[in-house]
N, C-alpha and C positions, 0 to 999 in steps of 0.2 A: 618256540617263541620265548621261552625263558632266557635263552642265551642272548637273543636280540635285546631283551629288556636290560640285561646285565651290561651288554655292550653300549646301549643307549645311555644308561646311567654313567658309565665310565667316561663316555665321550663328553657328556655334559660337565661332569666334574673336572675333566681335563681341559675344558674350554674349547674342545674340538667340535664346533657347531656344524661344520660341513658334514662330518661323519655322522653326527647325531641326526641331522636332517635326512641323510641317506637312509639311516636305519628306520626313521619314522616313515619314509616313503615305502620301504620294504614291508614294514608292518601293515601299512594301509593296503598294499597290494595283496598281502596274505589274507587280510580280513575280507577284501572284496572277492577274492577267489573262493574263500570258504562260503560266503553268502551266495555266490553264483552256483556253487555245487549244491547247496541246500535247495535253492530255487529250482534247479534242474531236476532234483530228486522228486520234489512235489509236483513239478510239471509232468514228469513221466507218469506218476500215479494218476494224475488228472487225465492224461491222454489214454492210458490203459482203460480207464472207465468209459471214456467217450467212444473208444473203439469197441468195447464190449457192448455198449448201448446201441451203437450203430448196427453191428452185425446181428445181435440177438433181439433187437427191437423191444427191449424191456429195460426197466430201471428198478433195481432192488434197493431195499433200505440201506444195505451196507455200501452199495455203490454211491448212492446219494450222499451218505455220510462222508465217504472218502472224497467225493468231489467238493463238498462243502468245506471239509477240513483242509484239503489241498489249497483251495482258493484263499481261505483265511490265513493259512501259514505263509503262503506266497505274499499276501498283503503285508503281514508283519515283517517278514525278512527283507522284502524288496525296498522298503523305505529307509533311506539313510538316516543317520543320527540327527541331521539338521532338520528332519521332517519336511524338507522342501524338495528333495531330489531322490532319484531312484537308482538302484543298481541296473535294472532293466527298464528302459523307457517304453512307453506305450507303443511306439512305432518299431520296436526291436523284437517283439515276440515272434513274429512270423519267421524271421531269419533264425532265431534261437531254436525254435521248434524244428524247422526243416533241417538245420545244419547240425544240431547237437542232440536232439531228444527223440524225434519221431521213430527212427529205426530201432532204437532200444525199446521204446514203448510197444512197437509192433511185435518185436521178438518176445517180449514178456507177455503180451496179451495173447499171443498164439498158444501159450500154455494154458490159458484160462478160458478163452472164447469157446463156447460149446464144448466144454470139458476137453480142450486140446485137439479138437477135430481138425484144425488146419495147421499146416507148417507155417513158419514165418513167411516164406515166399508166397504161399497160397493166400494167406491172410492179407498180405501186402497187395496182392493182385485184385482182391475183391473190395478193398476199402475205397471209400470216397474220401481221399485225403483232404480235398478242398473243404468238404463239410466238417471234417474233424478240426481242421485249422480254423475255420470260421467259428465253430462252436467254442473252441478253446479261447480264441481271442475275444469273443463276446463275454465269456465269463471272466477272463483276465482284466478286461476293461473296467469291470466293477470295482477292482481293487484301487483304481485311481479316482473313482467318482463317489464311492460309498464309504461311510464311516464304518469302523469295525462293529459298532453297535447295530447299525441298520443292515449290514451285509447279509446276515442269515435270512432275514425276511425277504430281501430282494432276490436272493438266490433261490428261494422257494418258487418264485415266479418264473425264473429261468429254468429250474428243474422240471417244472410242469410242461415246458415246451419240448423236452426230450422225449424220444419214443418211450412209451410206458410211464410217462411222468404225469399223467392226468391227475393223480391224487396229491400232488405236491403244492398246488396253488392255494 
């Protein structure tokens, strides 16, 4: 990125505004891709914990903390600088999960679920993917409707609805 900034400065100083705008577009694209990668990383962590919760029918303190942290980080990263638009819109989560994240989450979760009892393919076969998707989208929708201040308390209500989450409300 440093080279792009040097090129941008030189283009502006030379009065070559078309090149400068092209560099700005490139930098914006790089920034968007970096944010999407970060969102996908937290989304994968979120899905891993929903998978473990579904299969093991329990909710540990560390899983709840990871779910809460992932949602809060996604909320922070997803909103653009203008505070009015998002990198991932509310109606785009299902495609993003199914096309980019779920398979990696299943592979990683297979190492953790019941201490690695299932292979990736075995775990994939026993999962209710629709339930995982529905749960993830319910939690992710909170990032559009709740302020960062109120989100943790609202998430406690959602956590108590998960298997083993009776104590979170």
